[in-house]
C-alpha positions in Angstrom: -132.5 57.4 -72.2 -132.4 54.4 -69.9 -133.3 52.0 -72.7 -130.6 53.5 -74.9 -128.0 53.2 -72.2 -128.9 49.5 -71.5 -128.7 48.7 -75.3 -125.5 50.6 -75.7 -123.8 48.6 -72.9 -125.2 45.4 -74.3 -123.7 46.2 -77.7 -120.4 47.0 -76.1 -120.5 43.6 -74.3 -121.1 41.8 -77.5 -118.3 43.6 -79.3 -115.8 43.1 -76.5 -116.5 39.4 -76.4 -115.3 39.1 -80.0 -112.1 41.1 -79.4 -110.4 39.4 -76.4 -108.9 35.9 -76.7 -108.9 33.6 -73.7 -111.7 32.5 -71.4 -114.6 35.0 -71.2 -118.3 34.9 -70.5 -121.5 36.9 -70.8 -123.7 36.6 -67.7 -127.4 37.3 -67.7 -129.2 37.5 -64.4 -132.7 38.3 -63.1 -133.5 39.0 -59.5 -136.0 39.9 -56.8 -135.5 42.0 -53.7 -137.7 41.2 -50.7 -135.7 43.6 -48.5 -134.9 47.2 -49.5 -135.0 50.7 -47.9 -134.4 54.3 -48.7 -132.5 56.5 -46.2 -132.4 60.3 -46.4 -130.0 62.5 -44.5 -132.0 65.7 -44.3 -130.8 69.2 -43.3 -133.6 71.2 -41.9 -133.2 75.0 -41.7 -135.5 77.6 -40.3 -136.3 81.1 -41.6 -133.3 82.6 -39.7 -130.7 80.2 -41.1 -130.4 77.9 -38.1 -130.8 74.1 -38.6 -129.4 70.6 -38.2 -129.2 67.2 -39.7 -131.8 64.4 -39.3 -132.2 61.0 -40.8 -135.4 59.5 -42.3 -135.9 55.9 -43.4 -138.6 54.5 -45.7 -139.1 50.8 -46.6 -140.0 49.7 -50.2 -142.2 47.1 -51.8 -140.7 44.0 -53.5 -138.6 45.0 -56.5 -137.1 43.3 -59.5 -133.9 43.8 -61.5 -132.1 42.6 -64.6 -128.3 42.5 -65.1 -126.1 41.9 -68.1 -122.3 41.6 -67.7 -119.1 40.6 -69.5 -116.1 39.0 -67.8 -112.6 38.2 -69.1 -110.6 35.8 -66.9 -107.1 37.1 -66.4 -106.4 33.8 -64.5 -108.4 30.6 -64.0 -109.8 32.1 -60.8 -110.2 35.8 -61.4 -112.4 37.6 -63.9 -112.7 41.3 -64.6 -115.4 43.0 -66.6 -118.2 45.5 -66.9 -122.0 45.5 -67.1 -125.3 47.2 -66.8 -127.9 46.8 -64.1 -131.6 47.8 -64.3 -133.5 48.1 -61.1 -137.1 48.5 -62.2 -139.3 51.1 -60.6 -140.7 50.1 -57.2 -142.9 51.7 -54.6 -141.2 53.6 -51.7 -143.7 53.7 -48.9 -145.2 57.2 -48.3 -143.0 58.8 -51.0 -143.7 57.3 -54.5 -141.8 55.4 -57.1 -138.0 54.9 -57.6 -135.8 53.0 -60.0 -132.1 53.0 -61.2 -130.1 52.1 -64.3 -126.4 51.5 -63.4 -123.3 50.9 -65.5 -120.4 49.4 -63.6 -117.0 47.7 -63.6 -116.6 44.5 -61.6 -114.2 41.8 -60.4 -115.3 38.2 -60.1 -113.1 35.7 -58.1 -114.2 32.1 -58.3 -113.3 28.9 -56.4 -113.8 25.3 -57.8 -115.7 23.2 -55.4 -114.7 19.9 -57.0 -111.0 19.4 -57.7 -111.6 17.0 -60.7 -114.4 19.1 -62.3 -115.0 22.6 -63.7 -118.8 22.2 -63.4 -119.2 23.5 -59.9 -117.9 26.9 -58.6 -118.4 29.3 -55.7 -118.0 32.9 -56.9 -117.9 36.4 -55.5 -118.6 39.7 -57.3 -117.7 43.2 -56.4 -119.0 46.1 -58.5 -118.7 49.8 -58.6 -120.1 52.3 -61.1 -122.5 55.2 -61.9 -126.3 55.1 -61.6 -129.0 57.1 -63.3 -132.1 57.6 -61.1 -135.7 57.5 -62.3 -138.1 58.7 -59.7 -141.5 60.1 -58.9 -141.2 60.9 -55.2 -143.1 63.5 -53.2 -143.1 64.6 -49.6 -145.9 66.8 -48.3 -147.1 67.2 -51.9 -143.7 68.6 -53.0 -141.7 66.8 -55.7 -138.0 65.8 -55.2 -135.3 67.0 -57.5 -133.0 64.0 -58.0 -129.4 63.8 -59.1 -127.6 60.8 -60.5 -125.0 59.1 -58.3 -123.0 56.0 -57.5 -123.6 52.3 -57.6 -121.9 49.7 -55.3 -122.6 45.9 -55.1 -121.2 42.8 -53.3 -122.4 39.3 -54.1 -121.7 35.6 -53.6 -123.2 32.6 -55.3 -122.9 29.2 -56.7 -122.4 28.2 -60.4 -123.5 24.7 -61.6 -122.5 24.1 -65.2 -123.8 27.3 -66.8 -126.6 28.1 -64.3 -126.0 30.2 -61.3 -127.8 31.5 -58.2 -126.5 34.6 -56.2 -127.2 36.7 -53.2 -126.3 40.4 -54.0 -126.3 43.5 -51.7 -126.3 46.8 -53.5 -126.3 50.5 -52.6 -127.3 53.4 -54.9 -126.4 56.9 -53.8 -127.7 60.2 -55.1 -128.4 63.8 -54.0 -132.1 64.6 -53.7 -133.3 68.2 -52.9 -136.7 69.2 -51.9 -138.2 72.1 -49.8 -141.5 72.8 -48.1 -142.8 75.4 -45.7 -144.0 73.9 -42.4 -144.5 76.5 -39.7 -141.2 78.4 -39.9 -139.1 75.6 -41.5 -137.8 74.8 -44.9 -136.4 71.3 -45.4 -133.6 70.3 -47.8 -132.7 66.6 -48.5 -129.0 66.4 -49.1 -128.1 62.7 -49.5 -130.0 59.6 -50.4 -129.0 55.9 -50.0 -131.1 53.1 -51.5 -129.9 49.7 -50.2 -131.3 46.4 -51.4 -130.7 42.7 -51.0 -131.3 40.7 -54.2 -131.8 37.0 -54.9 -130.6 36.4 -58.4 -130.8 33.5 -60.8 -128.9 33.5 -64.1 -127.2 31.9 -67.0 -123.6 32.3 -68.3 -122.7 32.1 -72.0 -119.1 30.8 -72.2 -117.3 32.5 -75.0 -114.1 30.5 -75.1 
């Protein structure tokens, strides 16, 4: 399913790039996250129906991602577009494996850093979309039931000719439910937030 989704968005990007006139680009990026964490807001309820909220945080191993996006520039300094992001499965400490495939819409402002040249830009990206979760998480030998959720990203970088480097912060949200019996308590996880900081390198294919 995730591979089909990635290929479908890639095909849509290729098709769209042939439809719109004016300046546009296809951007391909690969990244690594040295810093990421999973936060769960957990509601714990006892046998009699009394309970409360608690938070639990877990760190993650180094993870990798790939990103493919299309941008159409409505002005020399602002591009709008859409893309697909694949966060490959990585190990969440004491819980298991977690990964996401996200489709998103994005805006990309850019600023030329040389007034007499178009070869050097600073750029920013803001993305929002929907993410499909792929996980194999367990707590106290009980598996999670995961729901798909949202994707949000903010980034900033430098483009030199067609090469680029970027720092991107992203959050994936979803609902994850699990239950276990510990003494007189059942536990239900209501919300999940996976946050990551990526260092991306990439290449832009200018369409026109």
